[in-house]
N, C-alpha and C positions, 0 to 999 in steps of 0.2 A: 502493500500499499503505499504510494508517494502522496503524502501530504505536503503541501508548500507553506511555508511561512505565510503569514498574511490571510489563509483562508479564514473566511466567517463560518462558525458553524452554529448549529442550535440544539437545544434539548428538550423534549416534550416533556413538561411538568405538569400539564393536565390535559382535559380532551382538547382544548383549544387555544391552550397557553404556552408559551417557550420561554425558555431563556437564551441568550446567545453569548458568544465568545470568540474569540481569535486565536488561531495557532500562532505563536510567536516563533519557535525554534523547531527543527526538525533533526533530532539527534543522530539517526543512521546516516543522514546526510551529510552532517558534520562529520564523523567518523570516516565517511568515504572520502571527503574533500581533503581532510586533514591527515590521512592514514600515513604519509611519508614524512610528517611533522614529528615524531616521536615524543608528542605531548605527552605530560602528565598530570591529569585530570580525571574529574569523576565522571565522565560522560559514558565511561564503559557500563557502570553499574544502571544507566538509564536507556540503554540500547533498546530499540523498538519503542522509543518514547517521542513524545513530542511534548512541549512546554507550550501551557496555555494561559490564556487570562480570560475571565469572566465578567459580564456587563451587570450591574444590579439593578435590574428591572425586569418583571415578568410582563411579558407583552405578547401580542400576535406576530407581528412583522419587524423586521429589522430597519433601523434607521441608524445614520452614521450620528446622531447625539449621543447614542448609548456608547461610544467610545470615550465620552467624558465622565462616565460612572462606573469604574472599575471597582468590581467586588471582590475576585481573587485575582491578584496581581501578577504572580508566575507561579505554577506548578505543574509537574510532570505528570502525565498520564499514558498508559499504552496507548500506541496507535490501534490495538484492536478494539479499544473501545467504540471507535466508528464503526464496527462491524455490527454492532446493534442498531439497525437503522430503524427499528421501531420506536427509539428512544433519541439516540444522539445521530445528528445528519451534518454532514458538510454541505455547505452551499457553494454555488458557483462564484460567489463574491469573493474578492481578493483584496483587502486593504493593506498594501506594503508596510513592514515593521521598519523602523528606524533603529540603528543599532546603539543610539544614543538613548533610545526609550527602553532597551532590554534589562531587564533584571534576572538573576537567577536565585534559586533556592540556596540559602548558604548552610554549610554542614561541616561537622568533624568526621575524618575518616582515620582508620587505625591501617597502616601501611608499613610493612618492613620495618615493626619495632616502633613506628613513631606516628605521633597524633599530627595529622595535617588540617588546617582551616580549607576548605574548599568552596569558591564559587565560580560556577561556569568555568572559564577555562585557567583559571587561577587557582593555584594550590601553593599554600605558604606552610612550611613547616613551624611546629609551635614546640613548647617545652612541656606542655601539659602531659598528664599521665592518663592512663586508662580509667582510672577512677573518676579523674575530671570528665571525661568524656561520658562515662556512664550516667554520672550526676547530671549533667546537661540531656542525656537521653536523645540526642539530636542525630540522626544518621542518614545517608544517602537512602531514600526510599521513595516508594510511590504506591498509590492505590489504583482502583479501579475506574475513578473519577465521581464515585459516589459522594465523597466528601465535598468536592468540588461543586457539586449540585446541592447540597445542604448548606454549604458557606453561602453560596451566593442567593438561595431562598431566605435563608435568615437575613442576610445584608439587605435585602430588598424589602424586608418585614412582611414576608409571605409564608411564616411558620404553618399556616394553614396547609401548605401542599408537602410539608414534610412529614413523612410517613410515620416515623417513629417521633415523638415529642422527646424522649430521651437521649436523641442523636445531637440535640441543639447545645451547643456549648460556646464559651468565649473564644477560644483558641483551637481553629480545627487543624492547623498544621504545626503544632508544637514540637512534634515527633520528628519532622523532617524538614525543619526550616528554622534557622536559629534567629531569623528576624521576628519570631513571635515570642523570643525569649530576650527581651531588650538588656535585663543586666547581665546575663552570661555574654550577650554579644558584645557589651560595653567592654567586658573584662578581657574578652578575647581580643578584639581588635587592638585595646591598650597593650596585651603582651606581644602581639606581632607588629607593634609599632605603626599602623595603619590607621586612617580616618574613616569612623564609620560613616560619615556624612558625605563620603564622596560616591557619585553614582557608580554602578557596576562599568560602565564604560572609561570613566576616569581612572578607577583600579585597575582595571584590565591593561588599558595603555601603559599606565606606569609600570607594568610588569610584561610590556612586550607583547600583547595581545591585541588584536584589531578585528572583529568579527567583520568587518567591511569586507573583508578578503574573501567571504563565505558568500555575501550578499550582493555582490556586483554583477 
């Protein structure tokens, strides 16, 4: 399945209502284009996934004003989520994604005896131990797309469309994204000597990575 960045998708949430989102990044496409670069990053964990954003309004039709109201900012889901055409559907509409706009989940990863801070193409060694990583509880992981839908419905104040009210929570991605754990995130950024207020693009460029090479 070849899903292009910028593709708008919909998810049926009732008999006549939908939420919409956009594909931001195709991991397999990146891995293919970068296979000769010997990059050390976390994208191997997310093979056969795409990065998506969702828009925080339940509606019947898509319009571009939805782009101003982002519910889920960036989260990985398997590409085969879109195989369930009764619920998830790719549209023919494509709205290009600016690399300056892109953000990625931030995680800690244990590799060869070291804990690394990872976000997108950036991988930075830390002095933290496994106990700290386990305390944070944030790992490179992804689900089926279910929580992205629940989080979007919650954001849109449409809890009536959430099947199980016990699934409503304050932080839907606290196990897969440090951005939902601001105190731990601040501590990590301080330890690695980086500015937590930099955009992903600014941080990536600082470390020699420019995603524009894959979007040209």
